[in-house]
C-alpha positions in Angstrom: 31.5 6.1 51.2 27.7 5.7 51.6 27.2 9.4 51.0 28.9 9.2 47.7 26.9 6.1 46.7 23.7 7.8 47.5 24.8 11.0 45.7 25.7 9.1 42.6 22.2 7.5 42.7 20.6 10.9 42.9 22.7 12.2 40.0 21.7 9.2 37.9 18.1 9.6 38.8 18.4 13.3 37.8 20.0 12.4 34.5 17.1 9.9 33.9 14.6 12.6 34.7 16.3 15.1 32.4 16.4 12.6 29.5 12.8 11.7 30.0 11.8 15.4 30.2 13.6 16.2 27.0 11.8 13.3 25.2 8.4 14.6 26.4 9.3 18.1 25.4 10.1 17.0 21.8 7.1 14.6 21.4 5.9 16.8 18.5 9.3 17.7 17.0 9.5 16.5 13.4 12.3 14.0 12.9 13.2 13.9 16.6 14.7 10.7 17.9 14.1 9.8 21.6 17.1 9.3 24.0 17.6 6.7 26.6 19.9 7.2 29.7 22.1 4.1 30.1 23.9 3.5 33.4 26.7 1.4 34.7 27.8 0.4 38.2 31.0 1.7 39.7 33.2 -1.0 41.1 36.8 -0.3 42.3 39.2 -3.2 42.9 42.8 -4.1 42.8 44.9 -7.2 42.7 45.0 -7.2 46.5 41.3 -6.5 47.2 38.9 -9.2 48.2 36.2 -9.4 45.5 33.9 -11.4 47.7 33.5 -8.7 50.2 33.9 -5.6 48.1 31.0 -3.2 47.9 30.2 -1.2 44.7 30.9 2.5 44.6 27.5 3.6 43.2 26.3 4.3 39.7 27.5 6.4 36.7 25.9 7.4 33.4 27.6 5.5 30.7 25.7 7.0 27.7 22.6 9.0 26.7 21.9 6.9 23.6 19.5 8.1 20.9 17.1 5.5 19.5 16.8 5.7 15.8 13.8 3.6 15.1 11.2 4.8 12.6 8.7 7.4 13.6 5.2 7.3 12.2 4.4 9.3 9.0 2.1 12.3 9.0 0.5 13.2 5.6 0.7 16.9 4.7 -0.5 19.0 1.7 3.0 20.4 1.0 4.7 18.7 -2.0 8.2 19.7 -0.6 7.6 17.9 2.7 9.5 14.6 2.6 9.8 11.6 4.9 12.2 8.7 4.6 10.5 5.4 5.0 13.4 3.2 6.0 17.0 3.9 6.6 19.0 7.0 5.7 19.3 10.7 6.4 18.7 13.9 4.3 21.9 15.8 3.7 22.0 19.6 4.4 24.6 22.4 4.5 24.5 25.9 5.9 26.2 27.3 2.8 25.7 26.6 -0.9 29.3 25.6 -1.5 30.1 24.2 1.9 31.2 20.6 2.5 30.4 20.9 6.2 27.5 18.6 6.0 24.8 17.8 8.6 22.3 15.0 8.5 18.6 15.0 9.5 15.4 13.0 9.3 13.3 16.2 9.4 12.0 16.7 5.9 10.0 20.0 6.3 11.5 21.7 3.3 10.5 24.9 1.6 12.0 27.5 -0.9 13.9 30.5 0.2 14.0 34.0 -1.5 16.3 32.6 -4.3 14.1 29.5 -4.9 16.5 27.1 -3.3 15.1 24.2 -1.2 16.0 24.8 2.5 14.8 23.5 5.9 13.4 25.7 8.7 16.9 26.8 9.8 17.8 27.9 6.2 20.1 24.9 5.6 20.3 23.9 1.9 19.1 20.4 0.9 21.9 18.6 -0.9 21.1 16.7 -4.1 22.8 14.6 -6.8 22.9 16.2 -10.3 20.9 14.5 -13.0 20.9 14.5 -16.8 17.9 15.4 -19.0 16.4 12.0 -18.5 16.5 12.2 -14.7 19.5 9.8 -14.3 22.0 10.6 -11.6 25.4 11.6 -13.0 27.1 11.1 -9.6 26.3 9.7 -6.2 29.2 11.1 -4.3 28.7 13.5 -1.4 31.4 15.7 -2.8 29.4 16.4 -5.9 26.1 17.1 -4.1 24.7 20.6 -4.6 21.7 22.7 -3.5 18.7 22.4 -5.7 17.0 25.5 -7.2 13.5 25.4 -8.5 13.3 27.7 -11.5 9.9 29.4 -11.9 10.2 29.4 -15.7 11.1 26.5 -18.1 14.0 27.7 -20.3 13.9 29.4 -23.7 11.1 28.9 -26.2 11.5 26.4 -29.0 9.8 27.0 -32.3 7.6 24.3 -33.8 9.0 22.5 -36.8 6.8 19.4 -36.9 3.1 18.8 -36.5 1.6 15.3 -36.3 -2.1 14.4 -36.9 -3.9 11.2 -36.5 -7.6 11.0 -37.3 -10.4 9.2 -39.1 -12.1 10.9 -42.1 -15.7 9.7 -42.6 -15.9 7.8 -45.9 -19.6 8.5 -46.0 -19.2 12.3 -46.2 -20.8 14.1 -49.2 -18.4 15.4 -51.8 -17.7 19.1 -52.5 -15.8 21.0 -55.2 -12.3 22.0 -53.9 -12.3 24.9 -56.3 -15.0 26.5 -54.2 -13.3 26.2 -50.9 -13.8 29.1 -48.6 -12.7 28.9 -44.9 -15.5 31.4 -43.9 -18.1 29.1 -45.5 -18.5 25.8 -43.7 -20.6 24.4 -46.6 -17.4 24.4 -48.7 -15.4 21.9 -46.6 -16.3 18.7 -44.7 -14.3 18.9 -41.5 -11.6 21.0 -39.8 -9.2 20.7 -36.9 -6.8 23.0 -35.1 -3.5 22.8 -33.2 -1.5 25.4 -31.3 2.1 25.8 -32.3 4.9 28.3 -31.3 7.2 30.7 -33.1 10.8 31.4 -32.2 9.7 33.9 -29.5 7.3 31.5 -27.9 4.3 33.2 -29.2 1.4 30.8 -29.7 -0.4 30.5 -33.1 -3.2 28.3 -34.3 -2.9 26.2 -37.5 -6.2 25.0 -38.8 -6.5 22.2 -41.4 -9.6 22.0 -43.6 -10.6 18.7 -45.2 -12.6 18.6 -48.4 -13.8 15.3 -50.0 -13.6 16.3 -53.7 -16.3 15.4 -56.2 -15.1 12.9 -58.7 -12.0 12.5 -56.5 -12.3 8.8 -56.2 -11.6 6.1 -58.7 -11.0 2.4 -58.7 -8.9 1.3 -55.7 -8.3 4.8 -54.3 -10.1 7.7 -52.6 -8.7 11.2 -52.2 -9.2 14.1 -49.7 -7.9 17.6 -50.1 -6.3 19.5 -47.1 -6.0 23.2 -47.0 -4.1 25.1 -44.3 -4.5 28.4 -42.5 -2.5 30.0 -39.6 -4.4 32.5 -37.4 -7.0 32.6 -40.1 -4.6 33.5 -42.9 -3.9 31.4 -46.0 -0.8 29.2 -45.8 0.2 27.3 -49.0 1.9 24.0 -49.3 5.4 24.1 -50.9 6.6 21.7 -53.6 4.9 20.5 -56.7 1.3 21.5 -57.0 -0.7 18.6 -55.7 -3.4 17.0 -57.9 -6.3 14.7 -57.0 -7.5 12.1 -59.4 -10.7 12.9 -61.3 -12.5 10.4 -63.5 -14.0 12.5 -66.2 -14.2 9.8 -68.8 -16.1 7.3 -66.7 -13.5 4.5 -67.1 -12.9 4.1 -63.4 -9.4 5.6 -63.5 -8.0 9.0 -62.7 -7.1 11.3 -65.6 -3.4 11.5 -66.2 -3.3 15.2 -65.5 -5.6 15.4 -62.5 -6.8 18.6 -61.0 -4.7 21.1 -59.2 -5.6 21.6 -55.6 -6.1 25.3 -55.7 -9.1 27.3 -54.6 -9.1 31.1 -54.9 -5.4 31.1 -54.6 -5.2 28.4 -51.8 -2.8 25.6 -52.5 -3.3 22.5 -50.4 -2.3 18.8 -50.3 -3.9 15.5 -51.2 -4.4 12.7 -48.7 -4.8 9.3 -50.3 -6.5 6.1 -49.0 -7.1 2.7 -50.6 -10.3 0.8 -50.8 -9.9 -0.6 -47.2 -9.6 2.9 -45.7 -5.8 2.6 -45.2 -3.6 5.7 -45.7 -1.4 5.3 -48.7 0.4 8.6 -48.8 0.0 12.2 -49.8 0.8 14.6 -52.6 3.3 16.2 -52.2 4.9 13.3 -50.3 6.4 15.7 -47.7 3.8 18.2 -46.7 5.6 21.4 -45.8 4.1 24.9 -45.5 5.6 27.9 -47.1 7.7 30.2 -44.7 5.4 31.9 -42.2 7.1 35.2 -42.1 7.4 38.1 -44.5 7.9 36.9 -48.1 5.8 33.9 -47.3 2.5 33.6 -45.5 3.3 36.8 -43.5 1.5 35.6 -40.3 4.5 35.9 -37.9 5.0 39.1 -35.9 8.2 41.3 -35.9 11.2 39.7 -34.3 10.2 36.1 -34.9 12.1 33.8 -37.2 10.3 34.5 -40.6 11.8 31.4 -42.2 9.9 29.1 -39.9 7.9 26.5 -41.9 5.8 23.6 -40.6 6.1 20.0 -41.7 2.8 18.2 -41.4 2.8 14.4 -40.9 -0.3 12.3 -41.2 0.3 9.5 -38.6 -1.6 6.6 -40.1 -5.0 8.3 -40.6 -7.9 6.2 -41.7 -11.0 6.6 -43.9 -13.7 4.4 -42.4 -17.5 4.7 -42.4 -17.4 6.3 -39.0 -17.7 9.9 -37.8 -14.8 12.3 -38.2 -12.5 12.0 -35.2 -9.1 13.4 -34.3 -7.2 10.9 -32.1 -3.8 12.7 -31.8 -2.4 16.2 -32.4 1.3 16.7 -31.6 3.8 19.5 -32.1 7.4 19.8 -31.0 7.6 23.4 -30.0 7.4 25.0 -26.5 6.7 28.4 -25.1 8.1 29.8 -21.9 6.4 27.9 -19.1 5.5 29.0 -15.6 6.0 26.7 -12.6 2.8 24.8 -11.8 3.9 21.9 -9.7 6.8 20.1 -8.0 6.9 16.4 -7.4 9.3 14.2 -5.6 9.3 10.5 -6.5 10.0 7.5 -4.2 13.5 7.4 -5.6 14.1 11.1 -4.7 13.9 12.5 -8.2 12.6 16.1 -8.1 10.5 17.0 -11.2 9.1 20.4 -12.0 6.1 20.8 -14.2 5.4 24.0 -16.1 2.4 25.6 -17.8 3.8 24.8 -21.3 3.3 21.1 -20.6 7.0 20.4 -20.0 8.3 18.4 -17.1 12.0 19.0 -16.1 14.0 16.7 -13.8 15.9 19.1 -11.5 17.9 16.8 -9.2 17.8 13.7 -7.1 17.6 13.9 -3.3 20.8 12.6 -1.7 20.6 10.2 1.2 23.3 9.1 3.5 23.7 6.2 6.0 26.3 5.4 8.7 27.9 2.2 10.0 27.0 3.3 13.6 24.0 5.7 13.9 24.5 6.1 17.7 28.0 7.4 17.1 26.5 10.6 15.4 27.1 13.9 17.2 24.0 15.9 17.9 24.1 19.6 16.8 20.6 20.7 17.5 17.7 21.5 15.1 17.1 17.7 14.8 20.5 17.3 13.0 23.6 15.3 13.5 27.2 15.4 12.2 29.5 12.5 11.4 32.1 11.5 14.0 34.9 8.9 14.5 32.4 6.7 16.3 29.7 6.9 13.6 32.1 6.2 10.7 32.1 8.0 7.3 28.8 8.8 5.6 27.9 6.5 2.8 25.8 8.3 0.1 23.3 6.7 -2.2 20.0 7.2 -4.0 16.7 6.6 -2.2 15.0 3.3 -2.6 18.3 1.5 -3.3 20.3 -0.9 -1.2 19.6 -0.3 2.5 18.4 3.2 2.0 14.7 3.8 2.4 12.2 5.3 -0.1 11.0 8.9 0.0 7.4 9.8 0.7 6.5 13.2 -0.7 3.9 15.3 1.1 4.7 13.5 4.4 6.7 14.1 7.5 8.3 11.7 9.9 7.0 12.4 13.4 8.9 12.1 16.6 9.4 8.5 17.7 8.7 9.3 21.3 6.0 7.1 23.0 4.4 9.4 25.6 2.9 6.5 27.5 6.3 4.9 28.0 7.9 8.2 28.9 5.3 8.9 31.6 6.0 5.5 33.1 9.8 6.2 33.0 9.1 9.6 34.6 7.4 7.9 37.6 10.2 5.3 37.8 12.9 8.0 37.8 11.0 10.0 40.4 10.9 6.9 42.7 14.6 6.3 42.2 15.3 9.9 43.1 13.2 9.6 46.2 14.8 6.3 47.2 18.3 7.7 46.8 17.4 10.8 48.7 16.1 8.6 51.5 19.4 6.7 51.5 21.2 10.0 51.9 18.9 11.0 54.8 19.5 7.7 56.6 23.2 8.1 56.2 23.0 11.5 57.7 20.9 10.2 60.7 23.5 7.6 61.4 26.3 10.1 61.3 24.4 12.3 63.7 23.9 9.3 66.1 27.6 8.5 66.1 28.6 12.1 66.7 26.2 12.3 69.8 27.9 9.3 71.5 29.7 10.5 74.6 
């Protein structure tokens, strides 16, 4: 009996040593959770035994339980590295369409040859699908899917609308609009440019020239003339020919007919301000350029949509006694963009930024939690699977409920405390030696009994 008790003690000490050694070996393993060997005494009894005099039968290992407390976070320079600050697990799968899911705290992700986000073992990170505004359309594990990071941002979109916000200097000297020449800076007061895109995504530059006309002001109103060019070529404004007021009679009012805004064939628009420098409108009211293709301005190349025209909106411009200043230039077209950056928010939203200035929400990282973490089944590679003991995985978004937030460019380190493990190692060694000594003493006693004559 005593031999078995000592042997069980040696086995328990060996299990403790193995557990401690495994913890120490994984002290630098990302997302690793330390284990603790838990033991129970062996006690055999029956209804006819005397519990007061019964001796235990040794020790047995009841469980090697993993400890799921948070490891410290290590900051990295990789935007695809992720750490969970709080509860939850990343969800991964070995195949794109597989529902055989594994769960991990190791967030060292990268892209594979097809631009899917995977871990070091090639398992796909599972994510929730999102709409164009980045809102999750489902938070069920059955609808999770791998996330692919495209290196280009969709098809080009031609520019239809251009917005300009600015201040025109009320103190500028006047000029004759009929003498306007874009190659002669003395014939206009100011100019500004904006890049827009045709239907093929080709960039073009639209330049607006501003002329403060002589005799273009009268009681209560002041006018400016705007001419347009694309890639240096004349582009006329469609609609009724704009006129600016001109007081030729000296009565402080504009002539009824006004003066056509043309200069050497250039047809522009009139921008109007009142006596407080506030924008009051334009002529024509809707400033739209002629078609930019053949039959119009002829500035678009072959293959592009030749019917493209630009609608120019003045967004509350001002005419103050202050220097000319452009405060806003907008346009609604895009060219094909190349991937420049990937960011992951605290809520798990993955955004891709592209060289055309667009930001596209790709997916939202799926997190899962369990009723009983210690019931998870270890499968290696710092991953676990759900089991009957762990309960079903409960999916959700990061930073919601009991699920933690996601830290981008960070990794969760092993939660192993080397100091504690080394103390445990010494303790396990002493236990092993003590049980070995017990076995040795039992053997000596047996030899003494066998030598009695």
